DRENDO-1510 file (C-alpha; in Angstrom, 1 decimal, always signed):
<recs>
REC; n; res; u; v; w
REC; 1; UNK; +18.5; -3.7; -50.8 .
REC; 2; UNK; +18.9; -5.0; -47.3 .
REC; 3; UNK; +22.8; -5.0; -47.7 .
REC; 4; UNK; +22.7; -1.3; -48.8 .
REC; 5; UNK; +23.5; -2.1; -52.4 .
REC; 6; UNK; +21.6; -0.5; -55.4 .
REC; 7; UNK; +20.1; -2.2; -58.4 .
REC; 8; UNK; +19.2; -0.5; -61.5 .
REC; 9; UNK; +16.6; -2.5; -63.5 .
REC; 10; UNK; +15.9; -1.8; -67.2 .
REC; 11; UNK; +12.5; -0.4; -68.2 .
REC; 12; UNK; +9.7; -2.7; -68.5 .
REC; 13; UNK; +9.0; -1.2; -71.9 .
REC; 14; UNK; +12.1; -2.8; -73.5 .
REC; 15; UNK; +11.1; -5.6; -75.8 .
REC; 16; UNK; +11.3; -8.9; -74.3 .
REC; 17; UNK; +13.7; -11.5; -75.7 .
REC; 18; UNK; +12.1; -14.6; -76.9 .
REC; 19; UNK; +14.5; -17.6; -76.1 .
REC; 20; UNK; +14.4; -20.5; -78.5 .
REC; 21; UNK; +16.1; -23.9; -78.5 .
REC; 22; UNK; +16.6; -26.6; -81.1 .
REC; 23; UNK; +16.5; -30.2; -79.7 .
REC; 24; UNK; +17.7; -33.0; -81.9 .
REC; 25; UNK; +16.0; -36.3; -81.1 .
REC; 26; UNK; +17.2; -39.9; -82.2 .
REC; 27; UNK; +15.0; -41.9; -84.6 .
REC; 28; UNK; +14.4; -44.4; -81.6 .
REC; 29; UNK; +14.2; -41.7; -79.0 .
REC; 30; UNK; +11.9; -43.0; -76.3 .
REC; 31; UNK; +8.7; -41.2; -75.3 .
REC; 32; UNK; +10.0; -40.7; -71.8 .
REC; 33; UNK; +13.4; -39.1; -73.1 .
REC; 34; UNK; +11.3; -36.6; -75.3 .
REC; 35; UNK; +9.2; -35.7; -72.3 .
REC; 36; UNK; +12.2; -35.1; -70.0 .
REC; 37; UNK; +14.0; -33.1; -72.6 .
REC; 38; UNK; +10.9; -30.9; -73.4 .
REC; 39; UNK; +10.4; -30.2; -69.8 .
REC; 40; UNK; +13.9; -29.4; -69.2 .
REC; 41; UNK; +13.9; -26.9; -72.0 .
REC; 42; UNK; +10.6; -25.4; -70.6 .
REC; 43; UNK; +12.0; -25.2; -67.1 .
REC; 44; UNK; +15.1; -23.3; -68.5 .
REC; 45; UNK; +12.9; -20.4; -69.6 .
REC; 46; UNK; +12.7; -21.2; -73.5 .
REC; 47; UNK; +9.6; -20.1; -75.0 .
REC; 48; UNK; +10.3; -21.7; -78.4 .
REC; 49; UNK; +11.1; -25.4; -78.3 .
REC; 50; UNK; +12.0; -26.9; -81.7 .
REC; 51; UNK; +12.0; -30.7; -81.8 .
REC; 52; UNK; +13.9; -32.3; -84.6 .
REC; 53; UNK; +13.8; -35.9; -85.4 .
REC; 54; UNK; +16.8; -37.8; -87.4 .
REC; 55; UNK; +13.9; -39.4; -89.6 .
REC; 56; UNK; +10.2; -38.8; -88.9 .
REC; 57; UNK; +8.2; -38.9; -85.6 .
REC; 58; UNK; +6.5; -42.1; -84.9 .
REC; 59; UNK; +2.7; -42.0; -84.0 .
REC; 60; UNK; +3.8; -42.7; -80.2 .
REC; 61; UNK; +6.6; -39.8; -80.3 .
REC; 62; UNK; +3.9; -37.4; -81.8 .
REC; 63; UNK; +1.5; -38.5; -79.1 .
REC; 64; UNK; +4.1; -37.9; -76.2 .
REC; 65; UNK; +4.9; -34.5; -77.5 .
REC; 66; UNK; +1.2; -33.5; -77.7 .
REC; 67; UNK; +0.7; -34.8; -74.1 .
REC; 68; UNK; +3.6; -33.0; -72.7 .
REC; 69; UNK; +2.8; -29.7; -74.6 .
REC; 70; UNK; -0.6; -29.7; -73.0 .
REC; 71; UNK; +0.9; -30.3; -69.5 .
REC; 72; UNK; +3.4; -27.3; -70.0 .
REC; 73; UNK; +1.0; -24.6; -71.1 .
REC; 74; UNK; +2.7; -24.8; -74.7 .
REC; 75; UNK; +0.9; -25.0; -77.9 .
REC; 76; UNK; +2.3; -26.6; -81.3 .
REC; 77; UNK; +2.7; -23.7; -83.8 .
REC; 78; UNK; +4.6; -25.8; -86.5 .
REC; 79; UNK; +4.3; -29.5; -87.1 .
REC; 80; UNK; +6.1; -31.4; -89.9 .
REC; 81; UNK; +7.1; -35.1; -90.4 .
REC; 82; UNK; +10.3; -34.7; -88.7 .
REC; 83; UNK; +10.1; -31.3; -86.9 .
REC; 84; UNK; +7.6; -29.9; -84.3 .
REC; 85; UNK; +7.8; -26.5; -82.7 .
REC; 86; UNK; +6.2; -25.7; -79.4 .
REC; 87; UNK; +5.6; -22.2; -78.0 .
REC; 88; UNK; +4.9; -21.3; -74.4 .
REC; 89; UNK; +1.4; -19.7; -74.0 .
REC; 90; UNK; +1.8; -17.6; -70.8 .
REC; 91; UNK; +3.7; -14.4; -70.3 .
REC; 92; UNK; +5.8; -14.6; -67.1 .
REC; 93; UNK; +5.8; -10.8; -66.9 .
REC; 94; UNK; +1.9; -10.8; -66.3 .
REC; 95; UNK; +2.0; -13.8; -63.9 .
REC; 96; UNK; +1.9; -13.9; -60.1 .
REC; 97; UNK; +3.6; -16.4; -58.1 .
REC; 98; UNK; +1.4; -15.7; -55.2 .
REC; 99; UNK; -1.9; -16.1; -57.2 .
REC; 100; UNK; -0.4; -19.3; -58.9 .
REC; 101; UNK; +0.3; -20.9; -55.5 .
REC; 102; UNK; -3.1; -20.1; -54.3 .
REC; 103; UNK; -4.6; -21.8; -57.3 .
REC; 104; UNK; -2.6; -25.0; -57.0 .
REC; 105; UNK; -3.5; -25.1; -53.4 .
REC; 106; UNK; -7.2; -24.6; -54.0 .
REC; 107; UNK; -7.1; -27.6; -56.5 .
REC; 108; UNK; -5.3; -29.7; -54.0 .
REC; 109; UNK; -7.8; -28.6; -51.3 .
REC; 110; UNK; -10.7; -29.6; -53.5 .
REC; 111; UNK; -9.2; -32.9; -54.3 .
REC; 112; UNK; -8.6; -33.6; -50.6 .
REC; 113; UNK; -12.0; -32.6; -49.5 .
REC; 114; UNK; -13.9; -34.8; -52.1 .
REC; 115; UNK; -11.5; -37.7; -51.3 .
REC; 116; UNK; -12.4; -37.6; -47.8 .
REC; 117; UNK; -16.2; -37.5; -48.6 .
REC; 118; UNK; -15.6; -40.5; -51.0 .
REC; 119; UNK; -13.9; -42.4; -48.1 .
REC; 120; UNK; -16.7; -41.6; -45.7 .
REC; 121; UNK; -19.5; -42.6; -48.2 .
REC; 122; UNK; -17.7; -45.2; -50.3 .
REC; 123; UNK; -18.5; -43.0; -53.3 .
REC; 124; UNK; -16.6; -44.4; -56.3 .
REC; 125; UNK; -17.7; -41.9; -58.8 .
REC; 126; UNK; -16.7; -38.9; -56.4 .
REC; 127; UNK; -13.2; -40.6; -56.0 .
REC; 128; UNK; -12.7; -41.2; -59.8 .
REC; 129; UNK; -13.5; -37.5; -60.3 .
REC; 130; UNK; -10.5; -36.6; -58.1 .
REC; 131; UNK; -8.0; -38.5; -60.1 .
REC; 132; UNK; -7.8; -36.4; -63.3 .
REC; 133; UNK; -7.2; -33.2; -61.3 .
REC; 134; UNK; -3.8; -34.2; -60.6 .
REC; 135; UNK; -3.0; -33.3; -64.1 .
REC; 136; UNK; -4.1; -29.7; -63.5 .
REC; 137; UNK; -1.9; -29.6; -60.5 .
REC; 138; UNK; +1.0; -30.8; -62.5 .
REC; 139; UNK; +0.4; -28.3; -65.1 .
REC; 140; UNK; +0.4; -25.5; -62.6 .
REC; 141; UNK; +3.4; -26.8; -60.8 .
REC; 142; UNK; +5.7; -26.8; -64.0 .
REC; 143; UNK; +4.5; -23.3; -64.9 .
REC; 144; UNK; +5.2; -22.1; -61.3 .
REC; 145; UNK; +8.6; -23.7; -61.2 .
REC; 146; UNK; +9.5; -22.2; -64.6 .
REC; 147; UNK; +8.4; -18.7; -63.1 .
REC; 148; UNK; +10.4; -19.1; -59.9 .
REC; 149; UNK; +13.4; -20.2; -61.7 .
REC; 150; UNK; +13.3; -17.3; -64.2 .
REC; 151; UNK; +12.9; -15.0; -61.2 .
REC; 152; UNK; +16.0; -16.6; -59.6 .
REC; 153; UNK; +18.0; -16.0; -62.9 .
REC; 154; UNK; +16.5; -12.6; -63.8 .
REC; 155; UNK; +16.8; -10.0; -61.1 .
REC; 156; UNK; +14.7; -7.6; -63.2 .
REC; 157; UNK; +11.6; -10.0; -63.2 .
REC; 158; UNK; +12.1; -11.1; -59.7 .
REC; 159; UNK; +11.9; -7.5; -58.6 .
REC; 160; UNK; +8.8; -6.9; -60.8 .
REC; 161; UNK; +7.1; -9.9; -59.1 .
REC; 162; UNK; +8.4; -9.1; -55.5 .
REC; 163; UNK; +10.7; -12.0; -55.0 .
REC; 164; UNK; +14.2; -12.2; -54.0 .
REC; 165; UNK; +16.5; -15.4; -54.3 .
REC; 166; UNK; +15.6; -16.7; -50.9 .
REC; 167; UNK; +11.8; -16.3; -51.8 .
REC; 168; UNK; +12.4; -18.3; -54.9 .
REC; 169; UNK; +13.9; -21.1; -53.0 .
REC; 170; UNK; +11.1; -21.3; -50.5 .
REC; 171; UNK; +8.4; -20.9; -52.9 .
REC; 172; UNK; +10.0; -23.6; -55.0 .
REC; 173; UNK; +10.0; -26.0; -52.0 .
REC; 174; UNK; +6.4; -24.9; -51.2 .
REC; 175; UNK; +5.0; -25.7; -54.8 .
REC; 176; UNK; +6.9; -29.0; -54.9 .
REC; 177; UNK; +5.3; -30.0; -51.4 .
REC; 178; UNK; +1.9; -29.2; -52.6 .
REC; 179; UNK; +2.3; -31.2; -55.7 .
REC; 180; UNK; +3.4; -34.2; -53.7 .
REC; 181; UNK; +0.4; -33.8; -51.4 .
REC; 182; UNK; -1.7; -33.8; -54.5 .
REC; 183; UNK; -0.1; -37.0; -55.7 .
REC; 184; UNK; -0.8; -38.7; -52.5 .
REC; 185; UNK; -4.4; -37.5; -52.6 .
REC; 186; UNK; -4.7; -39.1; -56.0 .
REC; 187; UNK; -3.4; -42.3; -54.7 .
REC; 188; UNK; -5.9; -42.4; -51.9 .
REC; 189; UNK; -8.6; -41.8; -54.4 .
REC; 190; UNK; -7.4; -44.6; -56.5 .
REC; 191; UNK; -7.3; -46.9; -53.6 .
REC; 192; UNK; -11.0; -46.0; -52.6 .
REC; 193; UNK; -12.1; -46.8; -56.2 .
REC; 194; UNK; -10.3; -50.1; -55.9 .
REC; 195; UNK; -11.9; -50.8; -52.4 .
REC; 196; UNK; -15.5; -50.0; -53.7 .
REC; 197; UNK; -15.0; -51.9; -56.8 .
REC; 198; UNK; -13.8; -55.1; -54.9 .
REC; 199; UNK; -16.7; -54.5; -52.6 .
REC; 200; UNK; -14.5; -54.8; -49.6 .
REC; 201; UNK; -16.1; -54.0; -46.2 .
REC; 202; UNK; -13.7; -52.1; -43.9 .
REC; 203; UNK; -14.1; -52.9; -40.2 .
REC; 204; UNK; -15.4; -50.0; -38.2 .
REC; 205; UNK; -12.2; -49.2; -36.4 .
REC; 206; UNK; -10.4; -49.2; -39.7 .
REC; 207; UNK; -12.8; -47.0; -41.5 .
REC; 208; UNK; -13.2; -44.5; -38.6 .
REC; 209; UNK; -9.4; -44.6; -37.9 .
REC; 210; UNK; -8.6; -43.8; -41.5 .
REC; 211; UNK; -11.3; -40.9; -41.9 .
REC; 212; UNK; -10.0; -39.3; -38.5 .
REC; 213; UNK; -6.4; -39.5; -39.6 .
REC; 214; UNK; -7.2; -38.1; -43.1 .
REC; 215; UNK; -9.3; -35.1; -41.6 .
REC; 216; UNK; -6.3; -34.2; -39.1 .
REC; 217; UNK; -3.9; -34.3; -42.0 .
REC; 218; UNK; -6.3; -32.4; -44.3 .
REC; 219; UNK; -6.7; -29.6; -41.6 .
REC; 220; UNK; -2.9; -29.5; -40.9 .
REC; 221; UNK; -1.9; -29.2; -44.6 .
REC; 222; UNK; -4.5; -26.5; -45.4 .
REC; 223; UNK; -3.6; -24.6; -42.3 .
REC; 224; UNK; +0.1; -24.8; -43.0 .
REC; 225; UNK; -0.2; -23.4; -46.5 .
REC; 226; UNK; -2.3; -20.6; -45.4 .
REC; 227; UNK; +0.2; -19.8; -42.6 .
REC; 228; UNK; +3.1; -19.8; -45.2 .
REC; 229; UNK; +1.0; -17.3; -47.4 .
REC; 230; UNK; +0.2; -15.1; -44.6 .
REC; 231; UNK; +3.5; -15.3; -42.6 .
REC; 232; UNK; +1.6; -16.4; -39.6 .
REC; 233; UNK; +3.9; -18.4; -37.3 .
REC; 234; UNK; +1.4; -18.8; -34.4 .
REC; 235; UNK; -0.2; -22.0; -35.4 .
REC; 236; UNK; +2.8; -23.7; -36.8 .
REC; 237; UNK; +3.9; -25.7; -33.7 .
REC; 238; UNK; +0.4; -27.1; -33.6 .
REC; 239; UNK; +0.6; -28.3; -37.2 .
REC; 240; UNK; +4.0; -30.0; -36.5 .
REC; 241; UNK; +2.7; -31.7; -33.3 .
REC; 242; UNK; -0.4; -33.1; -35.3 .
REC; 243; UNK; +2.0; -35.3; -37.2 .
REC; 244; UNK; +2.6; -37.1; -34.1 .
REC; 245; UNK; -1.2; -37.4; -33.6 .
REC; 246; UNK; -1.5; -39.0; -36.9 .
REC; 247; UNK; +1.3; -41.3; -36.4 .
REC; 248; UNK; -0.5; -42.6; -33.2 .
REC; 249; UNK; -3.8; -42.8; -35.2 .
REC; 250; UNK; -2.3; -44.9; -37.9 .
REC; 251; UNK; -0.5; -47.0; -35.4 .
REC; 252; UNK; -3.6; -48.0; -33.7 .
REC; 253; UNK; -5.2; -49.3; -37.1 .
REC; 254; UNK; -5.3; -53.0; -37.5 .
REC; 255; UNK; -6.0; -53.0; -41.2 .
REC; 256; UNK; -8.1; -56.3; -41.4 .
REC; 257; UNK; -10.9; -55.0; -43.8 .
REC; 258; UNK; -12.9; -58.1; -44.2 .
REC; 259; UNK; -13.0; -61.8; -43.6 .
REC; 260; UNK; -13.3; -62.9; -47.3 .
REC; 261; UNK; -9.8; -64.4; -48.1 .
REC; 262; UNK; -10.3; -63.8; -51.9 .
REC; 263; UNK; -10.6; -60.0; -51.5 .
REC; 264; UNK; -8.8; -59.6; -48.2 .
REC; 265; UNK; -5.2; -59.4; -49.5 .
REC; 266; UNK; -6.0; -56.7; -52.3 .
REC; 267; UNK; -8.1; -54.6; -49.8 .
REC; 268; UNK; -5.5; -54.8; -47.2 .
REC; 269; UNK; -3.0; -53.4; -49.5 .
REC; 270; UNK; -5.3; -50.5; -50.4 .
REC; 271; UNK; -5.9; -49.8; -46.7 .
REC; 272; UNK; -2.2; -49.7; -46.1 .
REC; 273; UNK; -1.5; -47.5; -49.0 .
REC; 274; UNK; -4.2; -45.0; -47.9 .
REC; 275; UNK; -2.6; -45.2; -44.4 .
REC; 276; UNK; +0.9; -44.4; -45.5 .
REC; 277; UNK; -0.4; -41.5; -47.8 .
REC; 278; UNK; -2.2; -39.8; -45.0 .
REC; 279; UNK; +1.1; -40.0; -43.1 .
REC; 280; UNK; +3.2; -38.5; -45.9 .
REC; 281; UNK; +0.6; -35.7; -46.4 .
REC; 282; UNK; +1.1; -34.9; -42.6 .
REC; 283; UNK; +4.8; -34.9; -43.1 .
REC; 284; UNK; +4.5; -32.3; -45.9 .
REC; 285; UNK; +2.3; -30.1; -43.7 .
REC; 286; UNK; +4.8; -30.2; -41.1 .
REC; 287; UNK; +7.7; -29.3; -43.6 .
REC; 288; UNK; +5.7; -26.4; -44.8 .
REC; 289; UNK; +5.0; -25.2; -41.2 .
REC; 290; UNK; +8.9; -25.4; -40.7 .
REC; 291; UNK; +9.4; -23.3; -43.7 .
REC; 292; UNK; +7.0; -20.8; -42.3 .
REC; 293; UNK; +9.0; -20.6; -39.1 .
REC; 294; UNK; +12.1; -20.0; -41.0 .
REC; 295; UNK; +10.7; -17.2; -43.1 .
REC; 296; UNK; +9.7; -15.4; -40.0 .
REC; 297; UNK; +13.4; -14.9; -39.2 .
REC; 298; UNK; +14.4; -14.1; -42.8 .
REC; 299; UNK; +14.9; -10.2; -41.9 .
REC; 300; UNK; +16.0; -10.1; -38.2 .
REC; 301; UNK; +16.0; -6.7; -36.6 .
REC; 302; UNK; +19.3; -4.8; -36.8 .
REC; 303; UNK; +21.4; -5.6; -33.8 .
REC; 304; UNK; +24.0; -3.6; -32.2 .
REC; 305; UNK; +27.7; -4.8; -33.3 .
REC; 306; UNK; +30.0; -6.0; -30.7 .
REC; 307; UNK; +32.3; -3.3; -29.3 .
REC; 308; UNK; +29.4; -0.5; -29.7 .
REC; 309; UNK; +28.9; +1.9; -27.0 .
</recs>
């Protein structure tokens, strides 16, 4: 290790411990509470999660469990009136944080590209096709955060996947940033659907300003992630500076999309939402660029200690 210490890891051929947990749920437990508890168990690395109700699961509770199991790469292996057991489908030992991050970025990249095209062309169908992809991003996010957390807690797994404790913290922040970018892209797509549905006509300066700001934010985000994964610090200042460019572009917008008072208020709200989401995406790109700079100095060269000849 960097500090000169020696770690001895167990053989990979040893049988893997299957962690299980029993979660008792109240008869009136809300769907949101069931979802949060299931996510918590999953994130803590449990491969088997047994959910037991005081009475029987309601139709709504069963639906909530099935929804969250699909989001978490888990399947229902046992199901009774008052007990449901979920099992994780993916083996962490065969997974890769790097390839997972590349996949979640690729989905978000695709979402962003299609959303900009939908904004340019007023394409409602294309914007609608973007929205469900947020679920795919969430699915990958939960798995990656579980995997990263497992690496932080299990030195042997972290060693096999090439991650130390600081890597885990940095990759966790990256994955969360990508997921939040995807959330904002989905929000923009929903706003575009609303604008097209209401037949709102954006003024030229608003339309061109939003598209230009979105393209700058899109390029900055994509470059920021690629710089992080390749440890390329060179373009990071450009990425950080682009946040100021986007703020200026958004500041120049006068969001008055149309003169029809019946539609103007709703359209104005959509335009403002798109503008703010673009600004937030730019901020996340800047945050990722700053993380890349920090990573560059993770292992500084050895220095001569004070008092040395």
